[in-house]
N, C-alpha and C positions, 0 to 999 in steps of 0.2 A: 224570354218568350220562345226562342227558337229551341232551348234546351228542354223546355216543358214540353212542347209541340213533339220534339224527338223523342221523349221519354214515355209520351202517351202513344205514340205510334209503335215503339218497341213494345209496350205491354199489350197493345191491341194485337200486334202480329206474333208474338211468342207463343200464346196457346195453339195458335194454328199450326205453327211449325212443329210444337211438341206434339200434336194429335197427328201429324203426317208422320212423324218418326214412330210412333206407337201402334200405328195403323198399317205397317208394313206386312205386305202378303206374306203368308207362309212359304218357307223354302220347300220347294217341290222336289223331294228327294224319292228314290227308289224305297226306301224306309217308311216315308210318310204315305207315298201313293199307294203302295201294294195293298194295305187293309182295305182302304178306300175302295179300290178296284174290286177286292173280293166282295165286299158289301153291295156295291153297284151290280156285279155280275149275279150274285144270289137274288137280288131283287129282279133283275132281267130274265133270269131263266125260270122264275116262277110265274112270272106276270106276262101280259101281253107285250109285244116288241117295242111300245111306247117308251117304258123306263131305260130302254136300252140305249138311250142317247148318251147319258151320264157315263155308262160305261165306256161306249166308244171314245168319248172325250177323254176319260182316264187312260184308255189303250193307247192312244196316240201321244199322251204326254209320257208314260212310262215307255213307249218305243223311242221317244227322243233320248230318254234317259239310257236305254239300254244300247244305244248307237255309240255312246261314249266308249274310247278305248280301254279304260279299267273295268267297266260295268262288263264288256266283252269277254275280259280275262277271267272276272269273277263268274259270270254266268253266261258262259258261251251259248248255250241253247235258248236263252230268253229271248233275243231278238227275233229269231225264227218263230218261236212259239207265239210271241205278241202279234208278229205280221199276220199268222195263219189264224189268231183269234180275231183281230181286225175283220179280216175278210169273213169269217163265219158270222161275227155279229151283224154286218152288212146284210148279208145274204138272209140271216135270220129277220132282221128288221123288215126286210121286203116281202118276207112270208114265203120265200122260196126253199126255206129249210125247216125240219122239225125242231123242235125244241131238244130232243134227244142228241143230235148233232151238235148242238151248242153246248150242251151239259159235257158231252164228250170232250170237246176242244176246251173248255174251260179247266178240266181236270189235267187233261195234258198239258196245259199253259202253265197251270199252278205247279206241276212236276217241274218244268223247264225252268221256271223262274221262283226258286226257293225263297223262304223269307230270309231276310238279312240276319 
């Protein structure tokens, strides 16, 4: 009886464990996040400031990645560019800067943070 109960419990738990393993969040790397940031910035610079929240989140995530020692060696200007972009996004979202200033900062940051 105990063996049957243990087997049933194992069969009940196993699919849940398998699902947890297959639904792991994607690894957030520079290679993965940079194209997403580009899409978010494109949407942000074309519309009202509301869609810029996604871009702000991605900039913060990329900023954390850019702070790593190897990233600083590979892309030394990227950290500063992302910090300036984060500031400019905030200013734009508050309506205190024109869209052209944000677009200029986006272009500068993409030059400072080249594709992998």
